[in-house]
OpenMM code with the backbone's topology and positions (N, CA, C; nanometers):
from openmm import Vec3, app, unit

residues = "MET THR GLN PRO GLU THR TRP ASN ILE ASP ALA LEU ASP GLY GLY GLU HIS THR LEU LEU THR VAL PRO LEU GLY GLU TRP GLU ALA MET LEU GLY GLY GLY PRO ASP ARG PHE VAL VAL THR ALA SER ALA GLY GLY GLY THR ARG ILE ALA ASN ALA ARG THR LEU ARG GLU ASP PHE ASP GLU GLU GLU THR VAL ASP LEU THR VAL GLY GLY GLN GLY ILE ASP TYR PRO TRP GLU TYR VAL LEU THR ARG ASP GLU ALA LEU ALA ALA MET THR ASP ILE ALA ALA GLY GLU LEU SER GLY GLU ARG TRP GLU LEU ILE SER".split()
positions = [
    Vec3(0.0774, -0.1001, -0.0006),
    Vec3(-0.0126, -0.0190, 0.0000),
    Vec3(0.1127, 0.1088, 0.0016),
    Vec3(0.0710, 0.2224, -0.0623),
    Vec3(0.1061, 0.3560, -0.0874),
    Vec3(0.1168, 0.4129, 0.0416),
    Vec3(0.2146, 0.4639, 0.1181),
    Vec3(0.2069, 0.5364, 0.2406),
    Vec3(0.2030, 0.6870, 0.2127),
    Vec3(0.1219, 0.7557, 0.3356),
    Vec3(0.0899, 0.8983, 0.3038),
    Vec3(0.2108, 0.9801, 0.2871),
    Vec3(0.3283, 0.9414, 0.3221),
    Vec3(0.4576, 1.0255, 0.2719),
    Vec3(0.4839, 1.0462, 0.1452),
    Vec3(0.4261, 0.9358, 0.0567),
    Vec3(0.4363, 0.9326, -0.0836),
    Vec3(0.3446, 0.9889, -0.1920),
    Vec3(0.2362, 1.0317, -0.0992),
    Vec3(0.1345, 1.0958, -0.2063),
    Vec3(0.1499, 1.2407, -0.2509),
    Vec3(0.2589, 1.2910, -0.2054),
    Vec3(0.3331, 1.3854, -0.2563),
    Vec3(0.2657, 1.5180, -0.2673),
    Vec3(0.1824, 1.5584, -0.1702),
    Vec3(0.0699, 1.6495, -0.1855),
    Vec3(0.1277, 1.7899, -0.1985),
    Vec3(0.2478, 1.8090, -0.1094),
    Vec3(0.3204, 1.9734, -0.1136),
    Vec3(0.3779, 1.9765, -0.2486),
    Vec3(0.3829, 1.8972, -0.3645),
    Vec3(0.4077, 1.9055, -0.5190),
    Vec3(0.3022, 2.0060, -0.5856),
    Vec3(0.2003, 1.9975, -0.5155),
    Vec3(0.0743, 2.0496, -0.5695),
    Vec3(0.1132, 2.2108, -0.5696),
    Vec3(0.1140, 2.2673, -0.6618),
    Vec3(0.1203, 2.4387, -0.6605),
    Vec3(0.0141, 2.5011, -0.6968),
    Vec3(-0.0910, 2.4632, -0.7489),
    Vec3(-0.1856, 2.5350, -0.8094),
    Vec3(-0.1774, 2.5979, -0.9230),
    Vec3(-0.0540, 2.6004, -0.9718),
    Vec3(-0.0060, 2.6495, -1.0951),
    Vec3(0.0443, 2.5821, -1.2064),
    Vec3(0.1632, 2.5534, -1.1928),
    Vec3(0.2417, 2.4405, -1.2722),
    Vec3(0.2426, 2.3034, -1.2626),
    Vec3(0.2103, 2.2756, -1.1299),
    Vec3(0.2127, 2.1141, -1.0980),
    Vec3(0.0590, 2.1137, -1.0174),
    Vec3(-0.0435, 2.0527, -1.0879),
    Vec3(-0.1770, 2.0261, -1.0382),
    Vec3(-0.2329, 1.9434, -1.0427),
    Vec3(-0.2082, 1.8236, -1.0721),
    Vec3(-0.2718, 1.6728, -1.0450),
    Vec3(-0.1571, 1.5756, -1.0336),
    Vec3(-0.2023, 1.4712, -0.9475),
    Vec3(-0.1419, 1.3630, -0.9182),
    Vec3(-0.2197, 1.2484, -0.9519),
    Vec3(-0.1712, 1.1431, -0.9943),
    Vec3(-0.2860, 1.0271, -0.9938),
    Vec3(-0.2039, 0.9079, -0.9014),
    Vec3(-0.2642, 0.8319, -0.8298),
    Vec3(-0.2000, 0.7441, -0.7092),
    Vec3(-0.2643, 0.6459, -0.7309),
    Vec3(-0.2078, 0.5169, -0.7526),
    Vec3(-0.2887, 0.4036, -0.7441),
    Vec3(-0.2927, 0.3447, -0.6057),
    Vec3(-0.4218, 0.3243, -0.5402),
    Vec3(-0.4287, 0.2728, -0.3991),
    Vec3(-0.5178, 0.1614, -0.3998),
    Vec3(-0.4534, 0.0374, -0.4189),
    Vec3(-0.5370, -0.1001, -0.3974),
    Vec3(-0.6167, -0.0784, -0.5362),
    Vec3(-0.7478, -0.1181, -0.5383),
    Vec3(-0.8293, -0.1454, -0.6447),
    Vec3(-0.8698, 0.0023, -0.7195),
    Vec3(-0.8540, 0.1136, -0.6305),
    Vec3(-0.8990, 0.2631, -0.6381),
    Vec3(-0.7537, 0.3194, -0.7231),
    Vec3(-0.7861, 0.3993, -0.8203),
    Vec3(-0.7035, 0.4956, -0.8987),
    Vec3(-0.7173, 0.6271, -0.8345),
    Vec3(-0.6464, 0.6932, -0.7412),
    Vec3(-0.6717, 0.8591, -0.6902),
    Vec3(-0.6242, 0.9699, -0.7822),
    Vec3(-0.7055, 1.0432, -0.7866),
    Vec3(-0.6604, 1.1578, -0.8431),
    Vec3(-0.6794, 1.2739, -0.7622),
    Vec3(-0.5583, 1.3421, -0.7223),
    Vec3(-0.5430, 1.4464, -0.6104),
    Vec3(-0.5321, 1.5900, -0.7095),
    Vec3(-0.5881, 1.6781, -0.7001),
    Vec3(-0.5583, 1.7803, -0.7949),
    Vec3(-0.5796, 1.9238, -0.6914),
    Vec3(-0.5419, 2.0347, -0.7736),
    Vec3(-0.5279, 2.1839, -0.6892),
    Vec3(-0.3846, 2.2005, -0.6553),
    Vec3(-0.3866, 2.2407, -0.5103),
    Vec3(-0.2855, 2.2820, -0.4676),
    Vec3(-0.2894, 2.4575, -0.4484),
    Vec3(-0.2010, 2.5242, -0.3597),
    Vec3(-0.1252, 2.4574, -0.2527),
    Vec3(-0.2113, 2.4269, -0.1342),
    Vec3(-0.3005, 2.5080, -0.1241),
    Vec3(-0.3837, 2.5127, 0.0176),
    Vec3(-0.5512, 2.4481, -0.0176),
    Vec3(-0.5855, 2.4189, -0.1415),
    Vec3(-0.7282, 2.3666, -0.1409),
    Vec3(-0.7113, 2.2773, -0.3108),
    Vec3(-0.8140, 2.1711, -0.2538),
    Vec3(-0.7503, 2.0187, -0.3311),
    Vec3(-0.9106, 1.9753, -0.3585),
    Vec3(-0.9012, 1.9066, -0.4757),
    Vec3(-1.0219, 1.8144, -0.4969),
    Vec3(-0.9563, 1.6690, -0.4895),
    Vec3(-1.0431, 1.5615, -0.4769),
    Vec3(-1.0026, 1.4176, -0.4887),
    Vec3(-1.1129, 1.3578, -0.5381),
    Vec3(-1.0632, 1.2746, -0.6501),
    Vec3(-1.1679, 1.2010, -0.6914),
    Vec3(-1.0810, 1.0484, -0.7087),
    Vec3(-1.1715, 0.9431, -0.7088),
    Vec3(-1.1273, 0.8095, -0.7021),
    Vec3(-1.2096, 0.7284, -0.8034),
    Vec3(-1.1319, 0.6519, -0.9070),
    Vec3(-1.2078, 0.5521, -0.9542),
    Vec3(-1.1621, 0.3937, -0.9397),
    Vec3(-1.2474, 0.3039, -1.0164),
    Vec3(-1.2099, 0.1819, -0.9888),
    Vec3(-1.2747, 0.1115, -1.1281),
    Vec3(-1.2654, -0.0335, -1.1405),
    Vec3(-1.3190, -0.0850, -1.2434),
    Vec3(-1.3302, -0.0350, -1.3626),
    Vec3(-1.1926, -0.0081, -1.4077),
    Vec3(-1.1765, 0.0906, -1.5352),
    Vec3(-1.3069, 0.1808, -1.5837),
    Vec3(-1.3040, 0.2700, -1.4459),
    Vec3(-1.3981, 0.3848, -1.4536),
    Vec3(-1.5475, 0.3568, -1.4326),
    Vec3(-1.5795, 0.2132, -1.3778),
    Vec3(-1.7335, 0.1921, -1.3900),
    Vec3(-1.7659, 0.2321, -1.2494),
    Vec3(-1.6578, 0.2498, -1.1447),
    Vec3(-1.6824, 0.3119, -1.0168),
    Vec3(-1.6111, 0.4587, -0.9813),
    Vec3(-1.6867, 0.5398, -0.9431),
    Vec3(-1.6587, 0.6881, -0.9236),
    Vec3(-1.6752, 0.7485, -0.8216),
    Vec3(-1.6020, 0.7910, -0.7510),
    Vec3(-1.6373, 0.8545, -0.6384),
    Vec3(-1.5549, 1.0049, -0.6085),
    Vec3(-1.6389, 1.0942, -0.5743),
    Vec3(-1.5866, 1.2273, -0.5012),
    Vec3(-1.5805, 1.2708, -0.3729),
    Vec3(-1.4641, 1.2966, -0.3307),
    Vec3(-1.4707, 1.3397, -0.1736),
    Vec3(-1.5306, 1.4864, -0.1677),
    Vec3(-1.6066, 1.5045, -0.0633),
    Vec3(-1.6344, 1.6135, -0.0218),
    Vec3(-1.6137, 1.6714, 0.1234),
    Vec3(-1.6180, 1.8144, 0.1026),
    Vec3(-1.5769, 1.8525, 0.2642),
    Vec3(-1.6901, 1.8315, 0.3689),
    Vec3(-1.6513, 1.8392, 0.4735),
    Vec3(-1.7167, 1.7989, 0.6167),
    Vec3(-1.7319, 1.9822, 0.6805),
    Vec3(-1.7044, 2.0525, 0.5983),
    Vec3(-1.6983, 2.1974, 0.6546),
    Vec3(-1.8585, 2.2304, 0.6000),
    Vec3(-1.9098, 2.3119, 0.7105),
    Vec3(-2.0635, 2.3532, 0.6941),
    Vec3(-2.0429, 2.5186, 0.6525),
    Vec3(-1.9263, 2.5505, 0.6532),
    Vec3(-1.9195, 2.7288, 0.6348),
    Vec3(-1.9030, 2.7766, 0.4976),
    Vec3(-1.9965, 2.7352, 0.4210),
    Vec3(-2.0003, 2.7452, 0.2967),
    Vec3(-2.1040, 2.7759, 0.2140),
    Vec3(-2.1363, 2.8505, 0.1082),
    Vec3(-2.2494, 2.8575, 0.0447),
    Vec3(-2.2723, 2.7934, -0.0652),
    Vec3(-2.3794, 2.6952, -0.0611),
    Vec3(-2.3943, 2.5900, -0.1869),
    Vec3(-2.3713, 2.6386, -0.3269),
    Vec3(-2.4074, 2.7689, -0.3262),
    Vec3(-2.4087, 2.8143, -0.4590),
    Vec3(-2.2877, 2.8841, -0.4966),
    Vec3(-2.1859, 2.8924, -0.4119),
    Vec3(-2.0389, 2.9561, -0.4638),
    Vec3(-1.9633, 2.8304, -0.5035),
    Vec3(-1.8799, 2.8895, -0.5827),
    Vec3(-1.7844, 2.7895, -0.6623),
    Vec3(-1.6120, 2.8495, -0.6179),
    Vec3(-1.4947, 2.7512, -0.6400),
    Vec3(-1.4159, 2.8032, -0.6140),
    Vec3(-1.3175, 2.7671, -0.7140),
    Vec3(-1.2451, 2.8456, -0.7715),
    Vec3(-1.1518, 2.8391, -0.8827),
    Vec3(-1.0099, 2.7715, -0.8450),
    Vec3(-0.9971, 2.6365, -0.9164),
    Vec3(-0.8796, 2.5742, -0.8876),
    Vec3(-0.8475, 2.5218, -1.0277),
    Vec3(-0.7022, 2.5172, -1.0341),
    Vec3(-0.6349, 2.4656, -1.1451),
    Vec3(-0.6099, 2.3046, -1.1251),
    Vec3(-0.6827, 2.2405, -1.1893),
    Vec3(-0.6585, 2.0727, -1.1978),
    Vec3(-0.6153, 2.0450, -1.3321),
    Vec3(-0.4866, 1.9622, -1.3557),
    Vec3(-0.4497, 1.9160, -1.4741),
    Vec3(-0.4270, 2.0259, -1.5620),
    Vec3(-0.3778, 2.1459, -1.5390),
    Vec3(-0.3615, 2.2618, -1.6205),
    Vec3(-0.4678, 2.3418, -1.6603),
    Vec3(-0.5738, 2.2993, -1.6512),
    Vec3(-0.7309, 2.3709, -1.6755),
    Vec3(-0.7804, 2.4240, -1.5252),
    Vec3(-0.8276, 2.5716, -1.5581),
    Vec3(-0.8858, 2.6169, -1.4555),
    Vec3(-1.0299, 2.5960, -1.4702),
    Vec3(-1.1083, 2.5410, -1.3213),
    Vec3(-1.2407, 2.4930, -1.3276),
    Vec3(-1.2947, 2.5756, -1.1979),
    Vec3(-1.4274, 2.5977, -1.2109),
    Vec3(-1.4856, 2.6567, -1.0992),
    Vec3(-1.5389, 2.5373, -1.0379),
    Vec3(-1.4990, 2.4974, -0.9196),
    Vec3(-1.5532, 2.3864, -0.8433),
    Vec3(-1.6545, 2.4137, -0.7176),
    Vec3(-1.7881, 2.3470, -0.7393),
    Vec3(-1.8530, 2.3843, -0.5967),
    Vec3(-1.7979, 2.3592, -0.4856),
    Vec3(-1.8005, 2.4335, -0.3821),
    Vec3(-1.7179, 2.4106, -0.2759),
    Vec3(-1.7444, 2.3126, -0.2021),
    Vec3(-1.8462, 2.2205, -0.2067),
    Vec3(-1.8475, 2.1094, -0.1250),
    Vec3(-1.7349, 2.0133, -0.1552),
    Vec3(-1.7078, 2.0051, -0.3018),
    Vec3(-1.5576, 1.9459, -0.3546),
    Vec3(-1.4452, 1.9922, -0.3016),
    Vec3(-1.4151, 2.1041, -0.2786),
    Vec3(-1.3099, 2.1570, -0.2195),
    Vec3(-1.2527, 2.1410, -0.0895),
    Vec3(-1.1447, 2.0840, -0.0851),
    Vec3(-1.1213, 2.0261, 0.0486),
    Vec3(-0.9696, 2.0845, 0.0831),
    Vec3(-0.9416, 2.1039, 0.2237),
    Vec3(-0.8412, 2.1583, 0.2572),
    Vec3(-0.7402, 2.0333, 0.2510),
    Vec3(-0.5941, 2.0688, 0.2811),
    Vec3(-0.4858, 1.9743, 0.2812),
    Vec3(-0.5293, 1.8863, 0.3954),
    Vec3(-0.5519, 1.8899, 0.5055),
    Vec3(-0.6070, 1.7865, 0.6128),
    Vec3(-0.7275, 1.6828, 0.5503),
    Vec3(-0.8184, 1.7681, 0.4817),
    Vec3(-0.9284, 1.6853, 0.4505),
    Vec3(-0.9112, 1.6107, 0.3141),
    Vec3(-0.8023, 1.6573, 0.2196),
    Vec3(-0.7416, 1.5785, 0.1066),
    Vec3(-0.6770, 1.4664, 0.1688),
    Vec3(-0.5929, 1.4833, 0.2753),
    Vec3(-0.4829, 1.3570, 0.2996),
    Vec3(-0.5895, 1.2484, 0.3607),
    Vec3(-0.7126, 1.3243, 0.4556),
    Vec3(-0.7764, 1.1825, 0.5156),
    Vec3(-0.8568, 1.1363, 0.3919),
    Vec3(-0.9063, 1.2034, 0.2773),
    Vec3(-0.9457, 1.1233, 0.1730),
    Vec3(-0.8860, 1.0166, 0.0852),
    Vec3(-0.7520, 1.0597, 0.0879),
    Vec3(-0.6390, 0.9662, 0.0228),
    Vec3(-0.6349, 0.8225, 0.1282),
    Vec3(-0.6161, 0.8675, 0.2563),
    Vec3(-0.6390, 0.7566, 0.3518),
    Vec3(-0.7496, 0.6645, 0.3449),
    Vec3(-0.8712, 0.7260, 0.3337),
    Vec3(-1.0107, 0.6489, 0.2749),
    Vec3(-0.9966, 0.5402, 0.1854),
    Vec3(-0.9440, 0.6096, 0.0608),
    Vec3(-0.9115, 0.5470, -0.0713),
    Vec3(-0.8193, 0.4325, -0.0203),
    Vec3(-0.7270, 0.4520, 0.0279),
    Vec3(-0.6017, 0.3501, 0.0612),
    Vec3(-0.6540, 0.2217, 0.1487),
    Vec3(-0.7586, 0.2717, 0.2355),
    Vec3(-0.7999, 0.1872, 0.3388),
    Vec3(-0.9389, 0.1006, 0.2426),
    Vec3(-0.9698, 0.1743, 0.1384),
    Vec3(-1.0775, 0.0917, 0.0806),
    Vec3(-1.2266, 0.1469, 0.1248),
    Vec3(-1.2346, 0.2414, 0.2073),
    Vec3(-1.3440, 0.2747, 0.2607),
    Vec3(-1.3996, 0.4192, 0.2313),
    Vec3(-1.4708, 0.4142, 0.1351),
    Vec3(-1.5388, 0.5299, 0.0630),
    Vec3(-1.6609, 0.5229, 0.1230),
    Vec3(-1.7244, 0.5614, 0.2293),
    Vec3(-1.8491, 0.5701, 0.2664),
    Vec3(-1.8416, 0.6982, 0.3472),
    Vec3(-1.9802, 0.7162, 0.4147),
    Vec3(-2.0020, 0.7968, 0.4886),
    Vec3(-2.0353, 0.9353, 0.4114),
    Vec3(-2.0353, 1.0451, 0.5028),
    Vec3(-2.0453, 1.2088, 0.4557),
    Vec3(-1.9365, 1.2226, 0.3808),
    Vec3(-1.8412, 1.1947, 0.3694),
    Vec3(-1.7220, 1.2613, 0.3047),
    Vec3(-1.7042, 1.2038, 0.1402),
    Vec3(-1.7780, 1.1021, 0.1210),
    Vec3(-1.7881, 1.0619, 0.0162),
    Vec3(-1.9212, 1.0322, -0.0733),
    Vec3(-1.9112, 1.1078, -0.2096),
    Vec3(-2.0203, 1.0700, -0.3010),
    Vec3(-1.9891, 0.9592, -0.3840),
    Vec3(-2.0858, 0.8827, -0.3908),
    Vec3(-2.0584, 0.7596, -0.4975),
    Vec3(-2.1013, 0.7943, -0.6058),
    Vec3(-2.0499, 0.8038, -0.7445),
    Vec3(-2.1182, 0.8543, -0.8878),
    Vec3(-2.1834, 0.7032, -0.9380),
    Vec3(-2.1081, 0.6292, -0.9202),
    Vec3(-2.1437, 0.4817, -0.9764),
    Vec3(-2.0565, 0.3655, -0.9103),
] * unit.nanometer
topology = app.Topology()
chain = topology.addChain("A")
for resn in residues:
    res = topology.addResidue(resn, chain)
    for name in ("N", "CA", "C"):
        topology.addAtom(name, app.Element.getBySymbol(name[0]), res)
């Protein structure tokens, strides 16, 4: 299993380096953004299962978006998908453990 220190979240600077892909068991995690706001998406089964991590914070306006650069593309993400560094690391830990349930995760398929 990949250890947290190798996830290399600190390499994401929000400008030039904005996307990491990390295989974690049956899942492939995509960690994007940086340096202080991130998005985490996971896919498995050749893309037949997709999950997005959501923030557990409640201090945001559901209509508001956050502009993040992910994979070199500027995207307006809804606040619910924008994670702090600690939340992004916790989401990666969930994926590594294969535990994508609860309030943190939105299972798309």
